[in-house]
N, C-alpha and C positions, 0 to 999 in steps of 0.2 A: 606457797604452802602456808597454812595458818597454824598457829599454836593454840592449844586448848588446855586450860587448867582443869583437870578432872579429879573429883574426889570420889574415892571408892572405899567401901567398908574394907577393913583389913582382911577379912576372910575372902572376899572377892578378889582383892589385889593379890593375895597369896595364890589363889587358884589360877589367875591370869599369869602370874610369874611362872608357875609350874608348867602350865600348858604351853606358854611361849618357849620356855626352855626345851620342852619335849619336841616342839616343832622346829627348834633351832632358829627362832626369829626373835627380834626385839619385842618388848612389851608394846612399844608404839606401833610396830607393824601388825602385831596380833590384834590390837584394838582397832586399828584402821580396817583390817580385813573383816573383823566382826561387824563393824558399822556398815561396811560395804555389803556384806551378806544380808543384813537386816533391811537395808534400803532396797536391795534387789528383790527380796521377798515381798515387801510392801508394794513395790512398783508392779510386781507380777500380779498381785491380787487386784490392784487397780486396773491393770490391762485386761485381766479376765472378766472383771465386772463390766468394763466398757464393752467387751465383745459380747457378753451375755445380754446386755441391754440392746444390742443391735440384732439379736437373734429373733427368729420368727417361728412360732409354733406351726403356722401353716406351711412354711417352707420345709421344716423338719418332717412334718407328716407327709408332705409330697415326696420327699426322698425315701421315706419308709415305704410309701405306696409303690414306688418304682422297684424297690427291692422285692416286695411281695409279688409284684406283677411278673417279675422275671422268673419266679418259681424254679430257680436253679438250686439244686442241692448243694450243700457246703462241700468244699474240698475235703478229701480224706484227712489231710493234716489238721483240719479244723474240727474234726469230730472227737468226741470224748471216747476214751478206750471202752471196750465192752465191759459192762458191769460197773462203770463209774457212776457215782451219784452226785447231784448238786445239792449243797447245803445252803439254804438261804436264811 
């Protein structure tokens, strides 16, 4: 495990202390979890961008064409209730 000297503004440090106490964890654990959460979010964005770059409009359209070709009405559970409107 590595040690890190971190400087925080007093107001942020106070908020961290309050929230860590509320979650019944140490400030160190609270900050570690916050860093892990941020890393996870950024890695997820990277992953989704990589997947999007591998996508193909032609393959997407082909899948939609298969759906249109089946001409199967939606299941009753997928229908909007009578009188419902869609706001876009």
